[in-house]
ZATOR-17368 format. One record per atom (N, C-alpha, C, O): residue in one letter; x, y, z; atom name; residue number from 1. Coordinates in steps of 0.1 Angstrom, whole numbers, plus 5000, padded with zeros to 4 digits. Atoms other than C-alpha are relative to their C-alpha. Example, Ala and Ser with C-alpha at 12.3 -4.5 7.8 and 13.67 -1.06 7.14 Angstrom:
BEGIN
('A', (5009, 4988, 5000), 'N', 1)
('A', (5123, 4955, 5078), 'CA', 1)
('A', (5009, 5012, 5000), 'C', 1)
('A', (5019, 5012, 5007), 'O', 1)
('S', (4991, 4989, 5000), 'N', 2)
('S', (5137, 4989, 5071), 'CA', 2)
('S', (4992, 5011, 5008), 'C', 2)
('S', (4997, 5022, 5009), 'O', 2)
***
This chain:
BEGIN
('M', (5007, 5010, 5006), 'N', 1)
('M', (5192, 1939, 9637), 'CA', 1)
('M', (4986, 5000, 4998), 'C', 1)
('M', (4982, 4993, 4989), 'O', 1)
('E', (5012, 4997, 5002), 'N', 2)
('E', (5158, 1947, 9640), 'CA', 2)
('E', (4995, 5008, 4988), 'C', 2)
('E', (4986, 5005, 4980), 'O', 2)
('K', (4999, 4988, 5010), 'N', 3)
('K', (5160, 1977, 9617), 'CA', 3)
('K', (4999, 4990, 4989), 'C', 3)
('K', (4987, 4988, 4985), 'O', 3)
('L', (4999, 5007, 5011), 'N', 4)
('L', (5173, 1953, 9590), 'CA', 4)
('L', (4988, 4989, 4997), 'C', 4)
('L', (4987, 4984, 4986), 'O', 4)
('L', (5009, 5011, 4999), 'N', 5)
('L', (5144, 1927, 9597), 'CA', 5)
('L', (4987, 5008, 4995), 'C', 5)
('L', (4979, 5003, 4987), 'O', 5)
('R', (5010, 4992, 5005), 'N', 6)
('R', (5119, 1954, 9592), 'CA', 6)
('R', (5001, 5005, 4988), 'C', 6)
('R', (4991, 5007, 4981), 'O', 6)
('K', (4999, 4993, 5014), 'N', 7)
('K', (5133, 1968, 9561), 'CA', 7)
('K', (4998, 4988, 4992), 'C', 7)
('K', (4993, 4990, 4981), 'O', 7)
('M', (5004, 5013, 5006), 'N', 8)
('M', (5129, 1932, 9549), 'CA', 8)
('M', (4987, 4996, 4997), 'C', 8)
('M', (4984, 4988, 4988), 'O', 8)
('G', (5014, 5001, 5001), 'N', 9)
('G', (5091, 1934, 9556), 'CA', 9)
('G', (4997, 4990, 5012), 'C', 9)
('G', (4985, 4988, 5015), 'O', 9)
('C', (5003, 5008, 4988), 'N', 10)
('C', (5095, 1911, 9588), 'CA', 10)
('C', (4993, 5010, 5010), 'C', 10)
('C', (4994, 5022, 5010), 'O', 10)
('Y', (5008, 4996, 4990), 'N', 11)
('Y', (5074, 1918, 9616), 'CA', 11)
('Y', (5000, 4992, 5016), 'C', 11)
('Y', (5000, 4980, 5016), 'O', 11)
('N', (5001, 5008, 4987), 'N', 12)
('N', (5072, 1908, 9656), 'CA', 12)
('N', (4984, 4998, 5001), 'C', 12)
('N', (4975, 5007, 5000), 'O', 12)
('T', (5014, 5006, 4997), 'N', 13)
('T', (5040, 1888, 9662), 'CA', 13)
('T', (4994, 5002, 5012), 'C', 13)
('T', (4983, 4999, 5014), 'O', 13)
('N', (5004, 4999, 4985), 'N', 14)
('N', (5039, 1896, 9699), 'CA', 14)
('N', (4999, 4989, 5008), 'C', 14)
('N', (4995, 4990, 5020), 'O', 14)
('K', (5002, 5012, 4993), 'N', 15)
('K', (5041, 1860, 9706), 'CA', 15)
('K', (5013, 4996, 5003), 'C', 15)
('K', (5022, 5000, 4996), 'O', 15)
('D', (4987, 5004, 4994), 'N', 16)
('D', (5071, 1842, 9726), 'CA', 16)
('D', (4999, 4985, 4996), 'C', 16)
('D', (4989, 4979, 4993), 'O', 16)
('E', (4994, 5013, 5003), 'N', 17)
('E', (5089, 1808, 9719), 'CA', 17)
('E', (5010, 4999, 5010), 'C', 17)
('E', (5019, 5007, 5008), 'O', 17)
('S', (4990, 5002, 4989), 'N', 18)
('S', (5110, 1797, 9749), 'CA', 18)
('S', (5006, 5013, 5005), 'C', 18)
('S', (5018, 5013, 5006), 'O', 18)
('G', (4996, 4987, 5000), 'N', 19)
('G', (5112, 1833, 9757), 'CA', 19)
('G', (5006, 5010, 4991), 'C', 19)
('G', (5011, 5021, 4995), 'O', 19)
('H', (4996, 4991, 5013), 'N', 20)
('H', (5122, 1846, 9724), 'CA', 20)
('H', (4989, 5005, 4992), 'C', 20)
('H', (4980, 4997, 4988), 'O', 20)
('P', (5010, 4997, 5009), 'N', 21)
('P', (5099, 1869, 9704), 'CA', 21)
('P', (5000, 4990, 4986), 'C', 21)
('P', (5010, 4984, 4982), 'O', 21)
('L', (5003, 5008, 5013), 'N', 22)
('L', (5085, 1851, 9672), 'CA', 22)
('L', (4998, 5013, 4991), 'C', 22)
('L', (4991, 5022, 4995), 'O', 22)
('W', (5002, 4993, 5009), 'N', 23)
('W', (5089, 1870, 9642), 'CA', 23)
('W', (4994, 4995, 4986), 'C', 23)
('W', (4994, 4983, 4986), 'O', 23)
('Y', (5006, 5005, 5012), 'N', 24)
('Y', (5071, 1865, 9606), 'CA', 24)
('Y', (5010, 5006, 4991), 'C', 24)
('Y', (5015, 5017, 4993), 'O', 24)
('S', (4994, 4996, 5012), 'N', 25)
('S', (5088, 1868, 9574), 'CA', 25)
('S', (4990, 4999, 4988), 'C', 25)
('S', (4985, 4988, 4985), 'O', 25)
('P', (5010, 5001, 5009), 'N', 26)
('P', (5065, 1877, 9545), 'CA', 26)
('P', (5009, 4991, 4986), 'C', 26)
('P', (5003, 4986, 4977), 'O', 26)
('I', (4995, 5006, 5012), 'N', 27)
('I', (5093, 1863, 9521), 'CA', 27)
('I', (5000, 4982, 5001), 'C', 27)
('I', (4997, 4974, 4992), 'O', 27)
('T', (5002, 5015, 4996), 'N', 28)
('T', (5095, 1828, 9536), 'CA', 28)
('T', (4992, 4995, 5003), 'C', 28)
('T', (4992, 4983, 5004), 'O', 28)
('K', (5011, 5002, 4996), 'N', 29)
('K', (5062, 1829, 9549), 'CA', 29)
('K', (5002, 4991, 5012), 'C', 29)
('K', (4995, 4981, 5014), 'O', 29)
('K', (4996, 5009, 4988), 'N', 30)
('K', (5076, 1814, 9580), 'CA', 30)
('K', (5002, 5008, 5015), 'C', 30)
('K', (5009, 5018, 5015), 'O', 30)
('L', (4996, 4995, 4985), 'N', 31)
('L', (5078, 1823, 9620), 'CA', 31)
('L', (5016, 4997, 5001), 'C', 31)
('L', (5021, 4987, 4996), 'O', 31)
('F', (4989, 5003, 4994), 'N', 32)
('F', (5112, 1825, 9634), 'CA', 32)
('F', (5003, 5006, 5014), 'C', 32)
('F', (4998, 5017, 5016), 'O', 32)
('A', (4996, 4996, 4989), 'N', 33)
('A', (5126, 1830, 9669), 'CA', 33)
('A', (5011, 5012, 5000), 'C', 33)
('A', (5020, 5009, 4992), 'O', 33)
('M', (4991, 4988, 5000), 'N', 34)
('M', (5146, 1865, 9674), 'CA', 34)
('M', (5006, 5000, 5014), 'C', 34)
('M', (5000, 4996, 5024), 'O', 34)
('S', (4993, 4997, 4986), 'N', 35)
('S', (5168, 1872, 9703), 'CA', 35)
('S', (4999, 5014, 5007), 'C', 35)
('S', (4996, 5024, 5000), 'O', 35)
('H', (5001, 4987, 4991), 'N', 36)
('H', (5168, 1899, 9730), 'CA', 36)
('H', (5013, 5007, 5001), 'C', 36)
('H', (5016, 5012, 5012), 'O', 36)
('H', (4987, 4995, 5001), 'N', 37)
('H', (5201, 1911, 9720), 'CA', 37)
('H', (5000, 5017, 5003), 'C', 37)
('H', (5007, 5022, 5011), 'O', 37)
('H', (5001, 4985, 5000), 'N', 38)
('H', (5191, 1949, 9716), 'CA', 38)
('H', (5012, 5006, 4994), 'C', 38)
('H', (5013, 5005, 4981), 'O', 38)
('S', (4990, 4998, 5007), 'N', 39)
('S', (5223, 1964, 9711), 'CA', 39)
('S', (5012, 4996, 5001), 'C', 39)
('S', (5021, 5002, 4995), 'O', 39)
('R', (4986, 5008, 4998), 'N', 40)
('R', (5250, 1940, 9721), 'CA', 40)
('R', (4999, 4992, 4988), 'C', 40)
('R', (4988, 4989, 4982), 'O', 40)
('E', (4999, 5008, 5013), 'N', 41)
('E', (5262, 1919, 9692), 'CA', 41)
('E', (4995, 4984, 5001), 'C', 41)
('E', (4995, 4976, 5011), 'O', 41)
('V', (5006, 5013, 5000), 'N', 42)
('V', (5248, 1887, 9679), 'CA', 42)
('V', (5010, 4990, 4995), 'C', 42)
('V', (5017, 4992, 4985), 'O', 42)
('A', (4991, 5009, 5005), 'N', 43)
('A', (5268, 1857, 9676), 'CA', 43)
('A', (4998, 4995, 4985), 'C', 43)
('A', (4987, 4992, 4981), 'O', 43)
('N', (5003, 5002, 5013), 'N', 44)
('N', (5276, 1848, 9640), 'CA', 44)
('N', (4992, 4990, 4994), 'C', 44)
('N', (4987, 4991, 4983), 'O', 44)
('G', (5011, 5013, 5004), 'N', 45)
('G', (5257, 1816, 9638), 'CA', 45)
('G', (4987, 5001, 5002), 'C', 45)
('G', (4978, 4994, 4996), 'O', 45)
('T', (5014, 4996, 4997), 'N', 46)
('T', (5228, 1829, 9654), 'CA', 46)
('T', (4996, 5011, 4992), 'C', 46)
('T', (4984, 5012, 4990), 'O', 46)
('L', (5001, 4989, 5011), 'N', 47)
('L', (5230, 1860, 9629), 'CA', 47)
('L', (4996, 4992, 4986), 'C', 47)
('L', (4985, 4994, 4981), 'O', 47)
('I', (5002, 5006, 5011), 'N', 48)
('I', (5232, 1838, 9600), 'CA', 48)
('I', (4987, 4992, 4998), 'C', 48)
('I', (4980, 4993, 4988), 'O', 48)
('K', (5012, 5007, 4998), 'N', 49)
('K', (5203, 1814, 9613), 'CA', 49)
('K', (4986, 5010, 4999), 'C', 49)
('K', (4976, 5006, 4993), 'O', 49)
('I', (5010, 4995, 4999), 'N', 50)
('I', (5180, 1843, 9618), 'CA', 50)
('I', (4999, 5009, 4985), 'C', 50)
('I', (4988, 5012, 4981), 'O', 50)
('L', (5000, 4994, 5014), 'N', 51)
('L', (5188, 1862, 9583), 'CA', 51)
('L', (4994, 4989, 4991), 'C', 51)
('L', (4986, 4993, 4982), 'O', 51)
('K', (5005, 5011, 5010), 'N', 52)
('K', (5182, 1828, 9565), 'CA', 52)
('K', (4984, 4994, 5004), 'C', 52)
('K', (4977, 4988, 4996), 'O', 52)
('A', (5015, 5002, 4997), 'N', 53)
('A', (5148, 1823, 9582), 'CA', 53)
('A', (4993, 5012, 4998), 'C', 53)
('A', (4981, 5012, 4999), 'O', 53)
('A', (5007, 4987, 5004), 'N', 54)
('A', (5141, 1859, 9573), 'CA', 54)
('A', (4999, 5001, 4985), 'C', 54)
('A', (4992, 5008, 4979), 'O', 54)
('G', (5000, 5001, 5012), 'N', 55)
('G', (5149, 1850, 9539), 'CA', 55)
('G', (5011, 5007, 4990), 'C', 55)
('G', (5009, 5008, 4978), 'O', 55)
('N', (4990, 4993, 5001), 'N', 56)
('N', (5180, 1869, 9534), 'CA', 56)
('N', (5015, 4992, 4995), 'C', 56)
('N', (5026, 4997, 4996), 'O', 56)
('R', (4988, 5008, 5002), 'N', 57)
('R', (5205, 1840, 9523), 'CA', 57)
('R', (4993, 4987, 4992), 'C', 57)
('R', (4999, 4978, 4988), 'O', 57)
***
């Protein structure tokens, strides 16, 4: 997930919101919360929400 976001130009701001890291998307010019899933699968709804916030949908 993080690889895809980085490829899109997004980056971690090193800030947290409710325990979730905040990322910034240069496409949408918005901050969005990412989850700490690492190698675990992300639920479809969560995945869609993150990709939309990053500007991929």
